[in-house]
Predicted model as a PDB file, atoms N, CA, C, CB and O in Angstrom, pLDDT in the B-factor column:
MODEL        1                                                                  
ATOM      1  N   UNK A   1     144.156  29.737  28.572  1.00 68.00           N  
ATOM      2  CA  UNK A   1     144.563  28.509  28.872  1.00 68.00           C  
ATOM      3  C   UNK A   1     143.196  27.807  29.215  1.00 68.00           C  
ATOM      4  CB  UNK A   1     145.655  28.511  30.002  1.00 68.00           C  
ATOM      5  O   UNK A   1     142.347  28.399  29.882  1.00 68.00           O  
ATOM      6  N   UNK A   2     143.017  26.615  28.773  1.00 72.00           N  
ATOM      7  CA  UNK A   2     141.866  25.659  29.104  1.00 72.00           C  
ATOM      8  C   UNK A   2     141.976  25.272  30.508  1.00 72.00           C  
ATOM      9  CB  UNK A   2     141.861  24.363  28.211  1.00 72.00           C  
ATOM     10  O   UNK A   2     143.047  25.006  31.054  1.00 72.00           O  
ATOM     11  N   UNK A   3     140.797  25.248  31.088  1.00 73.00           N  
ATOM     12  CA  UNK A   3     140.759  24.625  32.557  1.00 73.00           C  
ATOM     13  C   UNK A   3     139.825  23.474  32.451  1.00 73.00           C  
ATOM     14  CB  UNK A   3     140.220  25.695  33.763  1.00 73.00           C  
ATOM     15  O   UNK A   3     138.752  23.539  31.851  1.00 73.00           O  
ATOM     16  N   UNK A   4     140.291  22.381  33.079  1.00 72.00           N  
ATOM     17  CA  UNK A   4     139.511  21.280  33.160  1.00 72.00           C  
ATOM     18  C   UNK A   4     138.687  21.031  34.301  1.00 72.00           C  
ATOM     19  CB  UNK A   4     140.234  20.309  33.005  1.00 72.00           C  
ATOM     20  O   UNK A   4     139.145  21.402  35.382  1.00 72.00           O  
ATOM     21  N   UNK A   5     137.585  20.489  34.285  1.00 68.00           N  
ATOM     22  CA  UNK A   5     136.656  20.487  35.323  1.00 68.00           C  
ATOM     23  C   UNK A   5     136.965  19.007  36.080  1.00 68.00           C  
ATOM     24  CB  UNK A   5     135.068  20.689  34.702  1.00 68.00           C  
ATOM     25  O   UNK A   5     137.119  17.890  35.587  1.00 68.00           O  
ATOM     26  N   UNK A   6     136.989  19.424  37.354  1.00 69.00           N  
ATOM     27  CA  UNK A   6     137.335  18.308  38.249  1.00 69.00           C  
ATOM     28  C   UNK A   6     136.059  17.257  38.210  1.00 69.00           C  
ATOM     29  CB  UNK A   6     137.648  18.900  39.821  1.00 69.00           C  
ATOM     30  O   UNK A   6     134.874  17.573  38.319  1.00 69.00           O  
ATOM     31  N   UNK A   7     136.602  15.913  38.024  1.00 68.00           N  
ATOM     32  CA  UNK A   7     135.786  14.772  37.743  1.00 68.00           C  
ATOM     33  C   UNK A   7     135.323  14.325  39.322  1.00 68.00           C  
ATOM     34  CB  UNK A   7     136.695  13.538  36.824  1.00 68.00           C  
ATOM     35  O   UNK A   7     136.136  14.061  40.208  1.00 68.00           O  
ATOM     36  N   UNK A   8     134.046  14.302  39.462  1.00 70.00           N  
ATOM     37  CA  UNK A   8     133.635  13.867  40.769  1.00 70.00           C  
ATOM     38  C   UNK A   8     132.957  12.513  40.379  1.00 70.00           C  
ATOM     39  CB  UNK A   8     132.639  14.961  41.570  1.00 70.00           C  
ATOM     40  O   UNK A   8     132.256  12.361  39.379  1.00 70.00           O  
ATOM     41  N   UNK A   9     133.289  11.450  41.396  1.00 79.00           N  
ATOM     42  CA  UNK A   9     132.695  10.202  41.420  1.00 79.00           C  
ATOM     43  C   UNK A   9     131.423  10.018  42.143  1.00 79.00           C  
ATOM     44  CB  UNK A   9     133.568   9.361  41.905  1.00 79.00           C  
ATOM     45  O   UNK A   9     131.399   9.952  43.372  1.00 79.00           O  
ATOM     46  N   UNK A  10     130.492   9.943  41.498  1.00 84.00           N  
ATOM     47  CA  UNK A  10     129.111   9.681  42.051  1.00 84.00           C  
ATOM     48  C   UNK A  10     129.002   8.597  42.441  1.00 84.00           C  
ATOM     49  CB  UNK A  10     128.094   9.841  41.299  1.00 84.00           C  
ATOM     50  O   UNK A  10     129.484   7.689  41.763  1.00 84.00           O  
ATOM     51  N   UNK A  11     128.303   8.298  43.722  1.00 85.00           N  
ATOM     52  CA  UNK A  11     128.143   6.872  44.167  1.00 85.00           C  
ATOM     53  C   UNK A  11     126.978   6.093  43.394  1.00 85.00           C  
ATOM     54  CB  UNK A  11     127.838   6.857  45.734  1.00 85.00           C  
ATOM     55  O   UNK A  11     125.820   6.509  43.339  1.00 85.00           O  
ATOM     56  N   UNK A  12     127.412   4.966  42.831  1.00 84.00           N  
ATOM     57  CA  UNK A  12     126.541   4.257  41.914  1.00 84.00           C  
ATOM     58  C   UNK A  12     125.216   3.835  42.669  1.00 84.00           C  
ATOM     59  CB  UNK A  12     127.301   2.991  41.319  1.00 84.00           C  
ATOM     60  O   UNK A  12     124.132   3.731  42.094  1.00 84.00           O  
ATOM     61  N   UNK A  13     125.421   3.596  44.060  1.00 84.00           N  
ATOM     62  CA  UNK A  13     124.203   3.187  44.734  1.00 84.00           C  
ATOM     63  C   UNK A  13     123.055   3.987  45.011  1.00 84.00           C  
ATOM     64  CB  UNK A  13     124.513   2.776  45.811  1.00 84.00           C  
ATOM     65  O   UNK A  13     121.885   3.607  44.965  1.00 84.00           O  
ATOM     66  N   UNK A  14     123.559   5.351  45.360  1.00 85.00           N  
ATOM     67  CA  UNK A  14     122.542   6.379  45.487  1.00 85.00           C  
ATOM     68  C   UNK A  14     122.453   7.314  44.369  1.00 85.00           C  
ATOM     69  CB  UNK A  14     122.751   7.125  46.665  1.00 85.00           C  
ATOM     70  O   UNK A  14     121.464   8.047  44.391  1.00 85.00           O  
ATOM     71  N   UNK A  15     123.243   7.448  43.426  1.00 84.00           N  
ATOM     72  CA  UNK A  15     123.328   8.333  42.398  1.00 84.00           C  
ATOM     73  C   UNK A  15     123.502   9.897  42.851  1.00 84.00           C  
ATOM     74  CB  UNK A  15     122.111   8.117  41.581  1.00 84.00           C  
ATOM     75  O   UNK A  15     123.075  10.862  42.217  1.00 84.00           O  
ATOM     76  N   UNK A  16     124.202   9.934  44.055  1.00 82.00           N  
ATOM     77  CA  UNK A  16     124.565  11.347  44.559  1.00 82.00           C  
ATOM     78  C   UNK A  16     123.486  11.772  45.552  1.00 82.00           C  
ATOM     79  CB  UNK A  16     124.661  12.447  43.330  1.00 82.00           C  
ATOM     80  O   UNK A  16     123.720  12.692  46.336  1.00 82.00           O  
ATOM     81  N   UNK A  17     122.328  11.144  45.547  1.00 84.00           N  
ATOM     82  CA  UNK A  17     121.339  11.601  46.491  1.00 84.00           C  
ATOM     83  C   UNK A  17     121.556  10.539  47.750  1.00 84.00           C  
ATOM     84  CB  UNK A  17     119.742  11.590  45.793  1.00 84.00           C  
ATOM     85  O   UNK A  17     121.049   9.417  47.759  1.00 84.00           O  
ATOM     86  N   UNK A  18     122.373  11.060  48.786  1.00 86.00           N  
ATOM     87  CA  UNK A  18     122.907  10.185  49.713  1.00 86.00           C  
ATOM     88  C   UNK A  18     122.068  10.233  51.016  1.00 86.00           C  
ATOM     89  CB  UNK A  18     124.354  10.521  49.947  1.00 86.00           C  
ATOM     90  O   UNK A  18     122.266   9.377  51.877  1.00 86.00           O  
ATOM     91  N   UNK A  19     121.118  11.226  51.195  1.00 86.00           N  
ATOM     92  CA  UNK A  19     120.300  11.427  52.269  1.00 86.00           C  
ATOM     93  C   UNK A  19     118.850  11.370  51.866  1.00 86.00           C  
ATOM     94  CB  UNK A  19     120.631  12.671  52.900  1.00 86.00           C  
ATOM     95  O   UNK A  19     118.409  12.191  51.062  1.00 86.00           O  
ATOM     96  N   UNK A  20     118.168  10.526  52.343  1.00 87.00           N  
ATOM     97  CA  UNK A  20     116.662  10.619  52.082  1.00 87.00           C  
ATOM     98  C   UNK A  20     115.750  10.664  53.413  1.00 87.00           C  
ATOM     99  CB  UNK A  20     116.222   9.341  51.206  1.00 87.00           C  
ATOM    100  O   UNK A  20     116.041  10.002  54.409  1.00 87.00           O  
ATOM    101  N   UNK A  21     114.706  11.443  53.346  1.00 88.00           N  
ATOM    102  CA  UNK A  21     113.716  11.608  54.413  1.00 88.00           C  
ATOM    103  C   UNK A  21     112.682  10.781  54.087  1.00 88.00           C  
ATOM    104  CB  UNK A  21     113.230  12.979  54.620  1.00 88.00           C  
ATOM    105  O   UNK A  21     112.079  10.959  53.028  1.00 88.00           O  
ATOM    106  N   UNK A  22     112.322   9.713  55.000  1.00 90.00           N  
ATOM    107  CA  UNK A  22     111.113   8.824  54.725  1.00 90.00           C  
ATOM    108  C   UNK A  22     109.979   9.255  55.850  1.00 90.00           C  
ATOM    109  CB  UNK A  22     111.554   7.112  54.854  1.00 90.00           C  
ATOM    110  O   UNK A  22     110.225   9.439  57.041  1.00 90.00           O  
ATOM    111  N   UNK A  23     108.750   9.372  55.251  1.00 90.00           N  
ATOM    112  CA  UNK A  23     107.676   9.789  56.252  1.00 90.00           C  
ATOM    113  C   UNK A  23     107.061   8.416  56.415  1.00 90.00           C  
ATOM    114  CB  UNK A  23     106.559  11.025  55.724  1.00 90.00           C  
ATOM    115  O   UNK A  23     106.769   7.592  55.549  1.00 90.00           O  
ATOM    116  N   UNK A  24     106.925   8.361  57.811  1.00 87.00           N  
ATOM    117  CA  UNK A  24     106.482   7.032  58.389  1.00 87.00           C  
ATOM    118  C   UNK A  24     105.006   6.971  58.268  1.00 87.00           C  
ATOM    119  CB  UNK A  24     106.915   6.839  59.911  1.00 87.00           C  
ATOM    120  O   UNK A  24     104.527   5.845  58.141  1.00 87.00           O  
ATOM    121  N   UNK A  25     104.162   8.040  58.286  1.00 89.00           N  
ATOM    122  CA  UNK A  25     102.688   8.134  58.245  1.00 89.00           C  
ATOM    123  C   UNK A  25     102.162   8.326  59.592  1.00 89.00           C  
ATOM    124  CB  UNK A  25     102.056   6.914  57.629  1.00 89.00           C  
ATOM    125  O   UNK A  25     100.962   8.568  59.723  1.00 89.00           O  
ATOM    126  N   UNK A  26     102.985   8.237  60.682  1.00 92.00           N  
ATOM    127  CA  UNK A  26     102.380   8.801  61.967  1.00 92.00           C  
ATOM    128  C   UNK A  26     102.706  10.219  62.004  1.00 92.00           C  
ATOM    129  CB  UNK A  26     102.909   8.096  63.284  1.00 92.00           C  
ATOM    130  O   UNK A  26     103.384  10.883  61.221  1.00 92.00           O  
ATOM    131  N   UNK A  27     102.076  10.560  63.091  1.00 93.00           N  
ATOM    132  CA  UNK A  27     102.391  12.035  63.537  1.00 93.00           C  
ATOM    133  C   UNK A  27     102.840  12.227  65.117  1.00 93.00           C  
ATOM    134  CB  UNK A  27     101.019  12.942  63.287  1.00 93.00           C  
ATOM    135  O   UNK A  27     102.356  11.468  65.957  1.00 93.00           O  
ATOM    136  N   UNK A  28     103.518  12.974  65.397  1.00 92.00           N  
ATOM    137  CA  UNK A  28     103.881  13.357  66.777  1.00 92.00           C  
ATOM    138  C   UNK A  28     102.798  14.115  67.540  1.00 92.00           C  
ATOM    139  CB  UNK A  28     105.114  14.197  66.747  1.00 92.00           C  
ATOM    140  O   UNK A  28     101.846  14.483  66.852  1.00 92.00           O  
ATOM    141  N   UNK A  29     102.774  14.422  68.877  1.00 95.00           N  
ATOM    142  CA  UNK A  29     101.712  15.142  69.591  1.00 95.00           C  
ATOM    143  C   UNK A  29     101.372  16.487  69.112  1.00 95.00           C  
ATOM    144  CB  UNK A  29     102.053  15.262  70.946  1.00 95.00           C  
ATOM    145  O   UNK A  29     100.217  16.913  69.121  1.00 95.00           O  
ATOM    146  N   UNK A  30     102.456  17.200  68.663  1.00 96.00           N  
ATOM    147  CA  UNK A  30     102.252  18.359  68.063  1.00 96.00           C  
ATOM    148  C   UNK A  30     101.828  18.618  66.752  1.00 96.00           C  
ATOM    149  CB  UNK A  30     103.162  18.885  68.176  1.00 96.00           C  
ATOM    150  O   UNK A  30     101.833  19.744  66.256  1.00 96.00           O  
ATOM    151  N   UNK A  31     101.373  17.352  66.041  1.00 92.00           N  
ATOM    152  CA  UNK A  31     101.013  17.399  64.586  1.00 92.00           C  
ATOM    153  C   UNK A  31     101.966  17.312  63.519  1.00 92.00           C  
ATOM    154  CB  UNK A  31     100.398  18.504  64.344  1.00 92.00           C  
ATOM    155  O   UNK A  31     101.585  17.194  62.354  1.00 92.00           O  
ATOM    156  N   UNK A  32     103.102  17.358  63.815  1.00 92.00           N  
ATOM    157  CA  UNK A  32     104.100  17.137  62.924  1.00 92.00           C  
ATOM    158  C   UNK A  32     104.244  15.610  62.565  1.00 92.00           C  
ATOM    159  CB  UNK A  32     105.335  17.704  63.481  1.00 92.00           C  
ATOM    160  O   UNK A  32     103.888  14.658  63.259  1.00 92.00           O  
ATOM    161  N   UNK A  33     104.885  15.587  61.245  1.00 92.00           N  
ATOM    162  CA  UNK A  33     104.933  14.074  60.825  1.00 92.00           C  
ATOM    163  C   UNK A  33     106.159  13.484  61.255  1.00 92.00           C  
ATOM    164  CB  UNK A  33     104.819  13.846  59.289  1.00 92.00           C  
ATOM    165  O   UNK A  33     107.166  14.191  61.296  1.00 92.00           O  
ATOM    166  N   UNK A  34     106.206  12.283  61.580  1.00 93.00           N  
ATOM    167  CA  UNK A  34     107.471  11.362  62.079  1.00 93.00           C  
ATOM    168  C   UNK A  34     108.229  10.857  60.868  1.00 93.00           C  
ATOM    169  CB  UNK A  34     106.982   9.999  62.982  1.00 93.00           C  
ATOM    170  O   UNK A  34     107.726   9.965  60.184  1.00 93.00           O  
ATOM    171  N   UNK A  35     109.389  11.366  60.567  1.00 92.00           N  
ATOM    172  CA  UNK A  35     110.149  10.976  59.316  1.00 92.00           C  
ATOM    173  C   UNK A  35     111.603  10.309  59.916  1.00 92.00           C  
ATOM    174  CB  UNK A  35     110.417  12.440  58.246  1.00 92.00           C  
ATOM    175  O   UNK A  35     112.103  10.528  61.019  1.00 92.00           O  
ATOM    176  N   UNK A  36     112.018   9.595  59.039  1.00 92.00           N  
ATOM    177  CA  UNK A  36     113.150   8.686  59.231  1.00 92.00           C  
ATOM    178  C   UNK A  36     114.494   9.482  58.406  1.00 92.00           C  
ATOM    179  CB  UNK A  36     112.719   7.045  58.548  1.00 92.00           C  
ATOM    180  O   UNK A  36     114.334   9.970  57.288  1.00 92.00           O  
ATOM    181  N   UNK A  37     115.456   9.515  58.936  1.00 90.00           N  
ATOM    182  CA  UNK A  37     116.576  10.112  57.988  1.00 90.00           C  
ATOM    183  C   UNK A  37     117.490   8.925  57.747  1.00 90.00           C  
ATOM    184  CB  UNK A  37     117.458  11.440  58.673  1.00 90.00           C  
ATOM    185  O   UNK A  37     118.004   8.340  58.701  1.00 90.00           O  
ATOM    186  N   UNK A  38     117.717   8.534  56.411  1.00 90.00           N  
ATOM    187  CA  UNK A  38     118.391   7.383  55.929  1.00 90.00           C  
ATOM    188  C   UNK A  38     119.633   7.868  55.039  1.00 90.00           C  
ATOM    189  CB  UNK A  38     117.369   6.466  55.112  1.00 90.00           C  
ATOM    190  O   UNK A  38     119.435   8.610  54.077  1.00 90.00           O  
ATOM    191  N   UNK A  39     120.824   7.462  55.359  1.00 89.00           N  
ATOM    192  CA  UNK A  39     121.961   7.656  54.677  1.00 89.00           C  
ATOM    193  C   UNK A  39     122.493   6.459  53.825  1.00 89.00           C  
ATOM    194  CB  UNK A  39     122.890   8.060  55.605  1.00 89.00           C  
ATOM    195  O   UNK A  39     122.399   5.319  54.281  1.00 89.00           O  
ATOM    196  N   UNK A  40     122.977   6.657  52.756  1.00 88.00           N  
ATOM    197  CA  UNK A  40     123.675   5.555  51.681  1.00 88.00           C  
ATOM    198  C   UNK A  40     124.804   4.798  52.612  1.00 88.00           C  
ATOM    199  CB  UNK A  40     124.533   6.425  50.152  1.00 88.00           C  
ATOM    200  O   UNK A  40     125.809   5.419  52.960  1.00 88.00           O  
ATOM    201  N   UNK A  41     124.640   3.736  52.911  1.00 88.00           N  
ATOM    202  CA  UNK A  41     125.886   2.969  53.508  1.00 88.00           C  
ATOM    203  C   UNK A  41     127.073   2.799  52.752  1.00 88.00           C  
ATOM    204  CB  UNK A  41     125.556   1.665  53.850  1.00 88.00           C  
ATOM    205  O   UNK A  41     128.140   2.608  53.336  1.00 88.00           O  
ATOM    206  N   UNK A  42     127.000   2.848  51.491  1.00 85.00           N  
ATOM    207  CA  UNK A  42     128.255   2.790  50.366  1.00 85.00           C  
ATOM    208  C   UNK A  42     129.081   4.069  50.680  1.00 85.00           C  
ATOM    209  CB  UNK A  42     127.694   2.835  48.593  1.00 85.00           C  
ATOM    210  O   UNK A  42     130.274   4.061  50.986  1.00 85.00           O  
ATOM    211  N   UNK A  43     128.307   5.150  50.567  1.00 86.00           N  
ATOM    212  CA  UNK A  43     129.272   6.347  50.621  1.00 86.00           C  
ATOM    213  C   UNK A  43     129.136   7.200  51.900  1.00 86.00           C  
ATOM    214  CB  UNK A  43     129.029   7.289  49.385  1.00 86.00           C  
ATOM    215  O   UNK A  43     129.592   8.341  51.976  1.00 86.00           O  
ATOM    216  N   UNK A  44     128.527   6.620  52.828  1.00 84.00           N  
ATOM    217  CA  UNK A  44     128.435   7.226  54.061  1.00 84.00           C  
ATOM    218  C   UNK A  44     127.826   8.585  54.238  1.00 84.00           C  
ATOM    219  CB  UNK A  44     129.627   7.264  54.524  1.00 84.00           C  
ATOM    220  O   UNK A  44     128.085   9.408  55.116  1.00 84.00           O  
ATOM    221  N   UNK A  45     126.956   8.678  53.232  1.00 83.00           N  
ATOM    222  CA  UNK A  45     126.220  10.230  53.259  1.00 83.00           C  
ATOM    223  C   UNK A  45     126.966  11.102  52.377  1.00 83.00           C  
ATOM    224  CB  UNK A  45     126.210  11.006  54.801  1.00 83.00           C  
ATOM    225  O   UNK A  45     126.466  12.205  52.158  1.00 83.00           O  
ATOM    226  N   UNK A  46     127.998  10.832  51.866  1.00 84.00           N  
ATOM    227  CA  UNK A  46     128.596  12.055  51.116  1.00 84.00           C  
ATOM    228  C   UNK A  46     128.221  12.111  49.671  1.00 84.00           C  
ATOM    229  CB  UNK A  46     130.143  12.052  51.184  1.00 84.00           C  
ATOM    230  O   UNK A  46     128.504  13.149  49.073  1.00 84.00           O  
ATOM    231  N   UNK A  47     127.586  11.084  48.981  1.00 84.00           N  
ATOM    232  CA  UNK A  47     127.232  10.980  47.564  1.00 84.00           C  
ATOM    233  C   UNK A  47     128.290  10.922  46.591  1.00 84.00           C  
ATOM    234  CB  UNK A  47     126.448  12.028  47.209  1.00 84.00           C  
ATOM    235  O   UNK A  47     128.105  10.885  45.374  1.00 84.00           O  
ATOM    236  N   UNK A  48     129.407  10.915  47.169  1.00 83.00           N  
ATOM    237  CA  UNK A  48     130.555  10.490  46.245  1.00 83.00           C  
ATOM    238  C   UNK A  48     131.529   9.352  46.809  1.00 83.00           C  
ATOM    239  CB  UNK A  48     131.433  11.765  45.936  1.00 83.00           C  
ATOM    240  O   UNK A  48     131.780   9.236  48.008  1.00 83.00           O  
ATOM    241  N   UNK A  49     132.045   8.530  45.812  1.00 79.00           N  
ATOM    242  CA  UNK A  49     133.005   7.488  46.032  1.00 79.00           C  
ATOM    243  C   UNK A  49     134.212   7.667  45.920  1.00 79.00           C  
ATOM    244  CB  UNK A  49     132.853   6.582  45.384  1.00 79.00           C  
ATOM    245  O   UNK A  49     134.452   8.540  45.085  1.00 79.00           O  
ATOM    246  N   UNK A  50     135.361   7.105  46.526  1.00 70.00           N  
ATOM    247  CA  UNK A  50     136.761   7.391  46.257  1.00 70.00           C  
ATOM    248  C   UNK A  50     137.174   6.513  44.970  1.00 70.00           C  
ATOM    249  CB  UNK A  50     137.685   7.042  47.585  1.00 70.00           C  
ATOM    250  O   UNK A  50     136.496   5.601  44.498  1.00 70.00           O  
ATOM    251  N   UNK A  51     138.186   6.884  44.583  1.00 59.00           N  
ATOM    252  CA  UNK A  51     138.800   6.297  43.113  1.00 59.00           C  
ATOM    253  C   UNK A  51     138.903   4.956  43.625  1.00 59.00           C  
ATOM    254  CB  UNK A  51     140.417   6.960  42.445  1.00 59.00           C  
ATOM    255  O   UNK A  51     139.306   4.738  44.767  1.00 59.00           O  
ATOM    256  N   UNK A  52     138.561   4.068  42.842  1.00 52.00           N  
ATOM    257  CA  UNK A  52     138.648   2.725  42.920  1.00 52.00           C  
ATOM    258  C   UNK A  52     139.990   2.279  42.504  1.00 52.00           C  
ATOM    259  CB  UNK A  52     137.625   2.120  42.162  1.00 52.00           C  
ATOM    260  O   UNK A  52     140.494   2.570  41.418  1.00 52.00           O  
ATOM    261  N   UNK A  53     140.592   1.500  43.494  1.00 47.00           N  
ATOM    262  CA  UNK A  53     142.085   0.835  43.298  1.00 47.00           C  
ATOM    263  C   UNK A  53     142.027   0.006  42.268  1.00 47.00           C  
ATOM    264  CB  UNK A  53     142.660   0.004  44.487  1.00 47.00           C  
ATOM    265  O   UNK A  53     141.065  -0.753  42.147  1.00 47.00           O  
ATOM    266  N   UNK A  54     143.087   0.028  41.340  1.00 47.00           N  
ATOM    267  CA  UNK A  54     143.282  -0.906  40.325  1.00 47.00           C  
ATOM    268  C   UNK A  54     143.692  -2.031  40.933  1.00 47.00           C  
ATOM    269  CB  UNK A  54     144.167  -0.516  39.324  1.00 47.00           C  
ATOM    270  O   UNK A  54     144.421  -2.004  41.925  1.00 47.00           O  
ATOM    271  N   UNK A  55     143.186  -3.288  40.297  1.00 52.00           N  
ATOM    272  CA  UNK A  55     143.529  -4.435  40.923  1.00 52.00           C  
ATOM    273  C   UNK A  55     143.877  -5.456  39.719  1.00 52.00           C  
ATOM    274  CB  UNK A  55     142.358  -4.901  41.900  1.00 52.00           C  
ATOM    275  O   UNK A  55     143.111  -5.645  38.774  1.00 52.00           O  
ATOM    276  N   UNK A  56     144.876  -5.963  39.842  1.00 55.00           N  
ATOM    277  CA  UNK A  56     145.440  -6.788  38.657  1.00 55.00           C  
ATOM    278  C   UNK A  56     145.141  -8.368  38.906  1.00 55.00           C  
ATOM    279  CB  UNK A  56     147.132  -6.526  38.512  1.00 55.00           C  
ATOM    280  O   UNK A  56     145.648  -9.012  39.825  1.00 55.00           O  
ATOM    281  N   UNK A  57     144.420  -8.784  38.134  1.00 60.00           N  
ATOM    282  CA  UNK A  57     144.135 -10.303  38.328  1.00 60.00           C  
ATOM    283  C   UNK A  57     144.607 -11.156  37.264  1.00 60.00           C  
ATOM    284  CB  UNK A  57     142.679 -10.582  38.454  1.00 60.00           C  
ATOM    285  O   UNK A  57     145.051 -10.644  36.236  1.00 60.00           O  
ATOM    286  N   UNK A  58     144.553 -12.443  37.416  1.00 59.00           N  
ATOM    287  CA  UNK A  58     145.039 -13.339  36.472  1.00 59.00           C  
ATOM    288  C   UNK A  58     146.463 -13.758  37.036  1.00 59.00           C  
ATOM    289  CB  UNK A  58     145.070 -12.678  35.006  1.00 59.00           C  
ATOM    290  O   UNK A  58     146.695 -13.825  38.243  1.00 59.00           O  
ATOM    291  N   UNK A  59     147.368 -14.026  36.071  1.00 61.00           N  
ATOM    292  CA  UNK A  59     148.857 -14.464  36.491  1.00 61.00           C  
ATOM    293  C   UNK A  59     149.464 -13.586  37.009  1.00 61.00           C  
ATOM    294  CB  UNK A  59     149.721 -14.886  35.532  1.00 61.00           C  
ATOM    295  O   UNK A  59     150.621 -13.773  37.386  1.00 61.00           O  
TER     296      UNK A  59                                                      
ENDMDL                                                                          
END                                                                             
């Protein structure tokens, strides 16, 4: 019997790459680089979005 693949909704704002490390260009005292960890505010760092609720517009 055929098995269907589960459809995962990828976040349209981050394309599934929900967390990024950004190098600031400065270094710590031990010589390592200072980085910022930024997460996507739309999906809260999960990379996926919930199913959109159907909204009826018009009359």
